[in-house]
C-alpha positions in Angstrom: -39.0 -8.3 -36.2 -39.9 -5.2 -37.1 -41.9 -5.2 -39.9 -40.4 -4.0 -43.2 -41.4 -0.9 -45.2 -41.3 -0.5 -48.7 -40.7 2.8 -49.5 -43.1 4.6 -51.8 -42.8 7.1 -54.7 -45.3 10.2 -53.9 -45.4 12.8 -56.9 -45.9 16.3 -55.4 -46.6 17.5 -58.9 -49.7 17.9 -60.6 -48.5 17.0 -64.2 -50.0 14.4 -64.5 -53.5 15.6 -63.4 -52.8 18.7 -66.1 -52.2 16.4 -68.9 -55.4 14.6 -68.5 -57.3 17.8 -68.2 -55.8 19.3 -71.4 -56.7 15.4 -73.4 -60.4 15.7 -72.5 -60.3 19.6 -73.0 -58.8 18.7 -76.8 -61.6 16.1 -77.4 -64.6 18.5 -76.0 -63.4 21.4 -78.3 -62.7 19.4 -81.4 -66.1 18.0 -80.6 -68.0 21.4 -80.7 -65.8 22.1 -83.4 -67.6 19.4 -85.2 -71.2 21.0 -84.6 -70.2 24.3 -85.2 -68.1 23.9 -88.6 -69.0 22.8 -92.0 -65.8 21.5 -93.2 -63.0 19.1 -91.6 -59.4 19.2 -93.3 -56.7 16.7 -91.9 -53.6 19.0 -92.9 -49.5 17.8 -92.6 -46.8 19.6 -91.7 -43.0 19.4 -92.5 -40.6 20.9 -90.4 -42.7 23.3 -88.9 -42.2 26.8 -87.5 -44.6 27.6 -85.1 -44.2 31.7 -86.4 -45.5 30.2 -89.8 -48.3 28.1 -88.6 -49.4 31.4 -86.5 -49.1 33.9 -89.7 -51.9 30.7 -91.2 -54.1 31.4 -88.3 -53.8 35.1 -88.6 -55.0 34.7 -92.2 -57.9 32.3 -91.6 -59.1 33.6 -88.2 -62.5 32.5 -88.9 -61.6 28.8 -89.5 -60.4 26.7 -86.3 -56.9 24.7 -85.6 -55.9 21.7 -83.7 -52.7 20.2 -83.5 -52.4 17.8 -80.9 -51.8 14.1 -80.2 -53.2 11.9 -83.1 -55.0 9.5 -80.8 -56.9 12.2 -78.7 -57.8 13.7 -81.8 -58.7 10.4 -82.9 -60.7 9.7 -79.7 -63.2 13.1 -80.3 -63.7 11.8 -83.5 -64.4 8.0 -82.9 -62.7 4.9 -84.2 -66.0 3.5 -85.8 -69.3 3.4 -86.2 -70.3 2.6 -82.6 -68.1 5.5 -81.2 -68.2 8.0 -83.9 -68.9 11.6 -82.3 -71.3 12.7 -85.6 -71.8 10.4 -88.8 -68.9 9.4 -90.7 -66.5 11.5 -88.2 -64.8 8.3 -87.5 -63.5 8.1 -91.4 -61.0 11.2 -90.6 -59.3 9.1 -87.8 -57.7 7.3 -90.1 -56.3 10.1 -91.7 -54.1 10.9 -88.1 -51.0 9.7 -88.8 -47.6 11.7 -88.7 -47.4 15.1 -88.2 -50.5 16.1 -88.9 -53.5 18.3 -87.3 -57.2 19.1 -88.1 -58.4 22.6 -89.7 -62.2 23.3 -89.1 -63.5 26.0 -91.3 -66.8 27.2 -92.9 -65.3 28.9 -95.5 -65.9 27.6 -99.1 -64.0 24.7 -100.2 -62.6 25.8 -103.0 -61.4 29.0 -101.5 -59.7 27.0 -98.1 -58.0 24.4 -100.9 -57.0 27.9 -103.2 -55.5 29.5 -100.3 -53.5 26.5 -99.1 -52.3 26.0 -103.1 -51.1 29.3 -103.3 -49.5 29.8 -100.0 -46.1 29.9 -98.9 -43.2 30.9 -97.3 -39.3 31.7 -97.2 -37.5 29.7 -94.5 -33.7 28.4 -94.3 -33.4 25.3 -96.4 -32.5 21.9 -93.7 -30.2 18.7 -94.7 -32.2 16.7 -97.3 -34.1 20.0 -98.9 -34.0 20.1 -102.6 -32.6 23.6 -104.0 -34.8 25.4 -106.2 -31.9 27.6 -107.4 -28.2 27.9 -108.0 -25.9 30.2 -106.1 -22.8 31.3 -106.6 -20.7 33.9 -104.3 -17.9 35.8 -105.8 -14.7 36.2 -103.9 -14.5 39.0 -101.5 -16.1 40.3 -98.2 -19.0 37.6 -96.8 -22.4 38.5 -96.0 -25.1 37.1 -95.0 -29.0 37.2 -93.9 -31.1 39.6 -96.0 -28.0 41.1 -97.8 -26.9 37.8 -98.6 -30.8 37.0 -99.8 -31.3 40.2 -102.1 -27.7 39.6 -103.7 -27.4 36.0 -104.3 -30.8 34.6 -104.5 -31.5 34.4 -107.9 -31.0 31.3 -110.1 -28.4 32.9 -112.6 -27.8 36.0 -111.3 -24.6 37.1 -109.0 -24.8 40.8 -107.4 -21.0 42.0 -107.5 -19.4 43.6 -104.3 -17.4 47.0 -103.8 -14.1 45.9 -102.0 -13.7 49.3 -101.6 -16.9 50.1 -99.1 -15.9 49.8 -95.6 -19.2 48.4 -94.4 -21.1 46.8 -96.9 -24.3 45.5 -95.2 -23.4 46.8 -91.5 -24.7 43.9 -89.3 -25.7 41.8 -92.3 -21.6 41.0 -91.9 -20.2 37.9 -90.2 -17.9 38.5 -87.2 -14.5 37.6 -87.7 -14.5 34.5 -85.0 -16.5 33.0 -87.4 -13.7 32.3 -90.0 -12.0 29.0 -89.0 -15.8 27.5 -88.7 -16.6 28.8 -92.4 -13.1 27.9 -93.5 -13.9 23.9 -91.7 -17.1 24.0 -93.6 -15.1 24.0 -97.1 -15.4 27.7 -97.7 -12.0 29.3 -99.0 -12.0 32.1 -96.7 -9.1 34.4 -94.8 -9.6 37.6 -92.9 -9.1 41.1 -94.3 -8.8 44.0 -92.2 -11.0 41.8 -89.8 -13.6 41.3 -92.1 -14.2 37.7 -93.7 -13.7 37.4 -97.4 -13.8 34.7 -99.7 -10.6 33.9 -101.5 -11.7 33.1 -104.9 -15.6 32.6 -106.2 -17.7 29.4 -104.6 -20.3 27.8 -105.7 -22.9 27.3 -102.9 -25.3 25.3 -104.1 -26.4 24.0 -107.6 -30.0 23.8 -108.7 -32.0 20.2 -108.1 -29.2 19.0 -105.8 -30.2 18.2 -102.0 -28.9 20.3 -99.1 
């Protein structure tokens, strides 16, 4: 009888090889940075946006950031006295848990710490965030974007809307087809001459409440 030939899966891609090469390069780059920089920091991120990290990189352009797999970064530093790249680098590895990265810098310690203590960016709140302001929206045409921020993003101040204007904020008005969706979220909305209006004042969020 003819001998049975088992099917073999042959990968036609080089993804595995490229992945290994990327990890090896990350190890080399981190170890080179250990030699070049005086200070090593472990930084953590939460709900990170790449655009903001790029801004931080540009502001600290004399420093170097790494954000890779924790096990790979730990391998570059070492896990103990026996395999650490330089003296005490293995002590950093125990902090590489969760969403963290490595920052190498020659800037003075106080300067770097002061930068991060004072640096902040505004972003859209996500579920679970605690509001730092109270926002109340008055009845009238509903707006969004920069117009919304400039009008309502103040803890105890509400800017009135002039309903007599045909176009209040140009592209900052909601398209009319979003009215059912906004109403389903609990906003008291209706269409008035093709524009979304609130029928009465609406308390969007209270300070220190969760989003």
